[in-house]
N, C-alpha and C positions, 0 to 999 in steps of 0.2 A: 504494500499499500504506499502510497505518497500522501504528503500533504500540500496545501498551498499557504504559503506565507501571505497570501494576499486576503486570506480569510481572517487572519489574527488581528489585523489592524485596519483602519480607515483608510483609503485611498488617498495619496497626496500628490502623486506624480503630475497628473494631468492638470491639477489646481496650481501647481506653482507657476510663476511666472515663465513665458516662454521664451522671455528674451527682455531687453530693456524697456519694452511697451507694455509688459505683463500679458496676462490671458486675454485671448481674442473677445473682442465685443461680440455680442450674440447678433449683431446684424453686419459683422465684417464678413468678407468673403472666405476667410478661414475657420468659419463656425461648422460648417458641415464636415470638413476634413477633421476637424479637432475631436467632433463626435465619433467618428469612425476610429480615430486613435485610441479615444476613451474607452470604447467598446471592446476593441481587441486586446487592449493592454488589462482590463479588468472583467474580462469576459467570464474566467471561473468564477468569480464573485457573484457576478449579476446572474448567471445560471443557478448557482446554488440559491440565491435567494427566490428566484421563481419557483425553484423545485419545492423548497420548504413552505411557501405561500400556497402552492396549489394543494387541493385536498388529497390527502392521501387515498380515499376510496377511488380516486382514479386508476390505483395499480401504479408500481415502481416503474415498469416499462414505460407505460404511456406519460408518466410525470416526466421522465428523463427526455422525452421527445417533444413534449409541450413546453417543458422548461427553456429547451435550445431553441424552439420555434420563437418563444415570445421575445427572447433577447435578441435574436437576429432581426425581428420586426420592429425593434424599439428605435432604430435610426430614424432621424428626420427625413421625411420624403422630398425628393427634389434637391435642389441645390440653390434656389432662389430664396427670397424674403422668408417666404414661409418656413424654410428649413432652418434659416437661422433664428427665427423667432422661437422656435421650439426649444432653444438653449437660453434659459434666462442669465442674466447678469449678476454679478455677486450680491449677496444680502448683506445690509448691514448688520452691526452687533445687536441692534435692537430688534431685529426680525429672525434672528438665529443664522450664526455666521456659516456659509457654505463655501468654504475653500475651492471647491471645484464645481461650479454650477453646470460643466457639461456632464460630469459623473452623476450629479443631484437629479438632473432631467432625465438621464437614461433610466435612474433607479426609479423616479417616479412613474416613468412608463411601463418597467417591469412589473412594478406592484399594482398598477391599474389593470393592466392585461389579466394577470395571474387572478385577481378578484373578480374580473369579468368571468374567467373561466368556469367560475362556480355558481354563477347566476342560473336560475331555470329557465328553459327555453319556452319563449310565450308562444301562445298558439296564433295570434293574429300580429307579430312584429317580427322583422328580420333579426336573426340571430347576429351577436356581435363574433368577430373573426375569432377570439379567444374561446369562444363557448364549442366551437367545431374541432374535430380532430385535427391535428397538423398535417398540412400537405407536405411541408418540408421542416425537418430533415425526415428521410424514410429509410429504413434499415431492412434490407431483405436477406433472408436466411440465418439471422441469428436473434436472440433476444438480449438486449442490454438492460442492466440494473446496477446501482451502486453496489460495492461491496458489502458483504456481510460485517456488521460491526461485534461490538463485545456484548456482555449482558445487559448494560444499560441503555443501548439505544432504543431496543422495543419499547421500554417504557416510554423514551421521549416521543417515539412515533406515535404510541397510543394517546400521549396527551395532546398532540398537534391534531389527531383526529377527532379529539373531543370539543376542539375550539371551533367558533364560527370562523368564516374567512379573515374577516376585519381582525379579529382577536389573534387569529394565527400569524397575519401581517405585522401586527403590533410586537408581538413577541419575538420573530425573526429580526425585524428591524432593531429592536433593542438589544439582542443578544449579537446577532451577526453584525450589523453595523455600529454598534454601541453608540445608538443616538439617544439623547435624553428625552424624556416624556414629551418635552414640549415640541421637539423636533418631529418626534414619531406622530404626534396629534396633526402637525401640519402635513405631514407626508400623507397621512390617512385621508385628511380633508381634502387635498389635492387630488387624491384618487377616486373621491367621489364617496367615501364612506359618510353615512348620516351621522353616526355618533362616535367620533374617534375617542372621546374620552371614556367612554363604556368599554371600548375594544381595548384601550390600554389597560384599565383597571382588570379585565378579566386576564389579559396576559399576564399581569403580575401574579394573580392568585394561581394561574396555571405553573407557573415558575417555580413555585413552592413544592418540596419533595421530590424534584426530579433534577439532575444534574443537566442543566440546558446548555452548558457549556459544550456539550456532545454534539451539537448542531454545529459546530465546526468540525468534526472528526471526518475521516474518510467514508463512514458509514452514508453520511448525507451529501457527498459528494459526487453530482451528476456528470462530471468530468472524468473521473477515475472511475471506471466501468469494468465489470467483469461480462463476459459474452458467453452465452449457451446457445446450442445448435437449435434450430426449429427441426421439423419432420424431415430428416435427410433422404427418407424414401419419396415422399409427396414432392420435393423439389425436382426430382429427376422426372416427373410426368410432365408432358407437355402435349398442346395440340388437342386431338379428341380423346386421347387417354386421359388426359386431364379432365375433360368435361364428363367423361363416362367414371372417373373416380367421384366427382363431386356428386353426381346423380346417385351413384351407389351409396354414399356417404348419407345423402338426405333420405333415401328410401329406408336405411338401416336406423338412421336416428328416429324415423318416425314410428319404426317397428318397437324399437326398444323402449320408446317412450310409452308403449301401450301396458295396459294392465296386465298381470300375469307374471311371466318369467322375464319381463323387461327389466332393465337396470333402474330407470328413471332418472331425474336430475341429479348430477353430481356436485353441484354447487361450483366453487372456484376451481375444481380439479381441471387439469390440462386435458390435452386430448389424449385418447387412447390409441397409444402408438401399436400395439399386438394384443391380441387376447387369446390364451391358451386355457386349457383345463385348470392348470395350478394357479394362473394368475386370476382366473376368475373365482376360484373358490377362496382364495384369499380376501376378495373384495366382496365378497358375499355376506351380507349381515347375519342371513340365517345361519351361517357356519361359525361365527364368533364362539369362542370357547367361553364357557361360564361356569366357573367353580362354584361348589355347592357352598353355603354359607358355613358349615360345619367341619368342611375338609381340612383346614389347617388344625383341629383338635386331633385328630389322627395320624397326621403325616408327620414324618421323621423330618421334613424340611421346613424351614423358618425363612421363607423369601417371597417374592412376588407372585411365585407359582402357585401358592395356596390361598392367595387373596380371593375373596367371593367377588362377583359382579354387584356393584351398589350404585344407587342413585336414582332418583325419580325419572330420567329419562333413559334407563338401561334397556327398555323395550321399545324405544322410539326407532324404528327401522330405518326412516329416510335420514335421521341425524346420523346414525352408524354408517349408512351409506355414503354419504357425502365425507364424513371422517376417513373412511377407508379410502375413498377414491383420491381425496386431496393428499393423504399420505403417500399413496403410490405414486400420483402424478400432481404434485404441486404446480398451480399455475403461475404466471409471472407476477400477479399480485399478492400471494401466499408469502407470509414472511416465514422462514425455515431458519432454524437455529439447532446446533448440535455441540455436545461438548467435545472437547479434543478426543481424537480416537474413536468416536462414535460414527460408524455408518448411517447415512441418512436416506438409504434405499427402501424400496417397497418391503413389505412382509413377506417371508418365504411360504408362509401358509396362513391358515387362519389364527389370527392372534387371541390372546385371552383379554376379556373385558374386565378392566378394574373399576370404573365408574363412568357414568354420565349423567349429567345434571346441569342446572343452571346455578353459576356462582357470579355474584355481583351482577355484571351486566354482560355475560358471557356465556353460551352453551359450552361446556367443556366435556370432552372424551378422553379417557386414559385407557390405553393398550399396553400389553406385555408381550413380547414375542419370545421370549426366553434369553434374549440379549439385552434388550432395550426396553425402557419405558417411554412411551409417546404420548405426547398430549397433542390434541387438537382442540382449537378454540375458535369460535366464531361469534360475530356480535349477535344479541338477541334479536335487533331490528331484522336481520337477515342475513343469510350465508355469503354475502358478497365481500366482506372483510374477514380472513381468516388466518390462523398462525399453527404451524406445528413445530413441536420442540422434541427433540431426540435426547435421551441420555443413555448410556451405557450401565447398567446394573448387574452384569454378571457375578457371581460370586458374593450375593448379597445375604447369605446366610448367616453372618456374625453380627447380627443387632444393626446391619446397614439398612433392613427395608421396613424400619418401623414406620415411615412416614414418606409422603412425595408431596411436591408443591402442586396445589390443584388450581390455584389462582394468585397473582402478584399485580397489585394496582395500587395506585394512590399512597405509595409508601409503604403499604402493608403486603402481608403475605398470608394465605390460608394453606392449610395442608390437610390431606387425607390420610389418615391414620391406619395402621394395620389392625386386622381384626383382632388380634391378641393384645392391642394395648387397652388398659382398662381406666387410665387416666392421664390426662394432660395437663400442664402448667405452664407459667411463663416466669423465666428468671433473668434478671438483668447481670450480665457477668461482671459490670463494672461497679456493682453493688453487692460484694461477695456476702456481707452480713444480711442483708435484705432477705425477708422470706420470699417463697415461691407464691405467685399468684395464680389461682385457679384459671383454668381456659376451658370454656365450654365448647362442646362437640354436639353435633345434630346426631340424628339416627342413624345416618349412613356414615359417621366418623370424620366428617368435615369441621374443621376447626372453626372459631370465631377468628378475625382478622388480629394480628400482632404486628408491630413495627418489625420491617423489615431491615436490618442492619446493611445487607448489600446494596440497598437503594439510597441510604443516607449519606449526604455530603461531609457530614463530621461525625465525630466518634464521641459522641457526648451520653450515649447508651447504648447497650447491645444485648436486646433481648433475645432469648433462646428458647426453644421448645422443650419442655421437659416431658419424657413419656415414662410410663410405668406399665410393666406387662406383669398381672399377677396381682393378687392383693397381699396385705400384710406385709410381715417382714421379709418373706421369702421372695418376694417380686423384684424384678431388676429395673433399676431406673438408669436413664440415659438423658444426656443433654445434645441436642441437635441445634445446628445453627444454619442459616441461609447464607449461601455466598453465590447467589444469583443463578442457580440452577435448579433443576428439577428435583433432584434430590438433595435434601439437606446433609450438610457435614457431621459426622459423629464425633465429639470433643472427649479425648480420653486424657489421661495423667499416669505419670510413672516410668519406670524403666523400660527401654524397647523390648526387654526380654518378656515383659508380662504387663502391658498398659491396662489399666482400668478405667472404666466410666468417671468422668469428672463429675463427681456428685458429692463428695465429702466437702467440709469447710475449707480444709487445707487445700485441696485441689482447687477450688474457686477462688481463694486467695491468690494464688500464683495465676490462675486463668485471668485474673482481674487487671494485670499488667500486661498481658500477652493479646488480649482480645482485640485491641485496635491495630493489632499487626496483621490480621486475618484477611484485609483486603489486599495483601499481596499476593494472595492466592486464589482470588476472586475469577472465576471463569476458566480454571484450569482441569476440570474436572476431578476434583478433589473429592475422596471418599470419607476420610477421617483425618483428623490432625490430632498429634500426641505432643503434649507440652511436659518436657522431662527436666524437673528441677534437680540437677545432678550435683551442685556444690553450692556452699556457703562459705563466705570469706570476711574475714575482720578486716577492715580497711585501715592502713596506716595512720597513725597520729590519732587513733582513736574516734574515728568518723563514723562508726557503726560497723553494721555487717551487710554485704551486698550478696546478691542471689546471682547465680549461673544457671541459664535454662537453655536447653535446646529444644526447638519446636519443629517438629517434622510432619509434612502433609503427604498422604500417601493416596495416590490416583485410583481411579477404576481400571485404568489400564495396565497398571502394575509397573509403569515408568515414569520418569520425567517428575519424581517426587521433588518436593519443596523443603528445603531445610535453612533454618534460621538459628543463629546463635546470639544468645542474649546475654547484656549483662545489665542488672538491675541494681543500682544504686539505690542505698536507702533513702525513703523519702524525706526531703529536706537538708540532704548533705549536699557538699559543693558539687556533686554531679548532676544534681535536679532541682527542680525550682521548690523553693519553700513552700509554694502553694501547692504542689503536686498531691493529686490523689492517686487513689488503686489503680484508676484507670490509664494513667499515663504508662505508656509502654516503656519497656526496657530499650537499651541503645543496641541495635543489631551490630555485632561485630563481625559477622562472616555471613555469606548465603551461598546456597548452592542448589544445583537443579540435577536430577539424576543421579545423585550421590547416596552411596548406603550409609553415611553418618548418620549416627544417631537412631539408626534401624535395627531390626532384629539380626540383619546380617554383620553389621557394624556396631554392637552395643557399647561403644567407648566413645568419649567426646574429650575435647581440649579447645580451649578458647582463650583469647589474651585481648586486652586492652590497655590504652594508654588512660592514665586518670589522674586529675590534678587536685590537690588536697586545699582546703581551705586558708593555708599557710602560703600556697602558690608552688608548692613543691610537685614535681611530676614523678610518678611511678608507672612501671608496667606490671600490670597485674595479670595473672594467668591461674586457670583452675582446670583440672582433669577430673574425670570421673572416678569411681572408686576403684578400680584395677589399676589407676596410674600411680607409679612409684616415685616417679622422679620427673620434672620437668626442666627442659634446656631451651634458653633463649639464644638466636643467633642474629647477626646482621647489625642494626643500629644499637641493639642491647646484647652483650654478652654475658650470660649467667647460666648455671645450672644449681638447681636447688633439690633436696630430697624431699619427698611428699608430693602431694598433688596440687598443693598451693604455691603461687609466686608472688611476691612484692618487692620489687628491685627499684632504687632510684633509675630515673631515665630523664632525658631531655625532650623538651617540647618538639613534636614532630618525628621523633625517632621511629625508624621503620624496623620492625623486628619479626623473627618468624618462631614460632613456638613449636616444640616437640616433646610428647610424652612417652616414658618407657613404661611398658606393662609389666606385670609380674611374671610373664613367661619370657620377657626379653624383648618381644616384639615391640615396635615404635608406632605410635598414631599422631598424625599431624592435625592441624586446626581444620574446621569445616571446610570444604574445597569441591 
């Protein structure tokens, strides 16, 4: 992916003086040429502006082509006086400074056309040009759409879809163009918006709870596109063969739409490229696997394969048909996301139904095919806007199948819990001494909404889902957290040889200073995260006791694990703020990806850090896990100490390497 610097700051080039005379006057002969130069220079910015203002219901492919068409039609027509008049002169400070009048005029035209595109077609009035599909540009043989983004972009896209056209334009102008509210209202007024003030207020409310800065990300860049082929076989047809194929498709479509064995409408699914017995069986809602409600009680397995089919719409055949068809053939307007290492192809056979129902403002269907959990969602108003999410869940029998995300919106998340879960609660990791709050579930196991830390822009709280399977003291309790994917992440504590669920008071106290580091693992397909408090160290000059922690995130695919080594200075010491709370994370001393460190295959740890005392003295601190018998520093600091703790004088900015010697003579280095 690539990013455009033009998106991160307002344009200034064309608005700066072109010579001793300054910018061209709007009635000068150079006005039209300057407008073309401005459009060429800021073309990616203007196209992104049009793409974001256009209604998401148009679909990503059509929005891309329409945005390019709008910008290309924004040049003043002709080269006479009318063309020059389209470029206003510079505004004075009293009316809002516009350093580049040419860019401002083009931007106003782009916003006006993008707003026109959402106007309803009137029966007795000629449509405006922007209301019709673009004649140019045209793309044959491929489908174009912006690249898929991370976990946050779908939430921003959903928020845009809920806004009116004017409010969407106000939000985009504020975030993308960095315009103040007064200038946004002026641009909207020039574009013909009836109530700009209301649009600006709606945009401000919509910006709450989501990271609107993602509007500048590559996922919303209609100039950085990914291409996918259309039907290659059909493109080889021509002449009478093409006419015959079209006629055959019309006849078959009419027959398939008839009652009986016909498939019926498939919503926003793409065209059926091929039909065979196996493919048709996988897409037949009558063949969907439904597990009995009590099957999990007698099964030796505790994973998604024994979840029963639940939800008030579990028998809605038309909904299941659309969900299966979109899963197998997502159309250009369908949002598709998958965790790393998860294939997003069609089902290999009839999948198992986990849930079907209406949650918040969407109809949701959850499937399981032995490898993946698949979530299909469509708007309640109709099946014209849909999304499909894939998450790998093989080897989920170790307590990792207690819940799955059924809905995430407005900064909140809802879970569908496993049939063996007997109770749910909410616990804030940043408040380890606070009690758990009960969390209600409906009869199908869907929880009430709780705040999603994956969608928060700041780390002031970190709500986790507590689940209990079985009653009394013999039941198991687990903590799960949302990291922006379909499956929540299981939180554990302890040695890599035998980590346990982080449910004790000491575990929660350690996690209170680790939770705010979890966003570094967001969107990576993480299955579980273990926080290992492997050493304590008395700081020099009597400044308290520091903790050494190694945090390891295991992924569903078994590779690309995330490892963080932390140094947690005591709260209020010279190494932390005096006003720090438990939620303040420790200092990361080392990171690694795909490393065995702090895991079951390498259950040892060594880490070091430079530390400054209150008196201004610098020290090299180091700590190893229990099997370390000595530590050696090399490089900028030369020292060897017995035992697994080191505190030797050092100079500011010293670069040192640490190595630990184990009981059997082997050595272990720092996390790498």
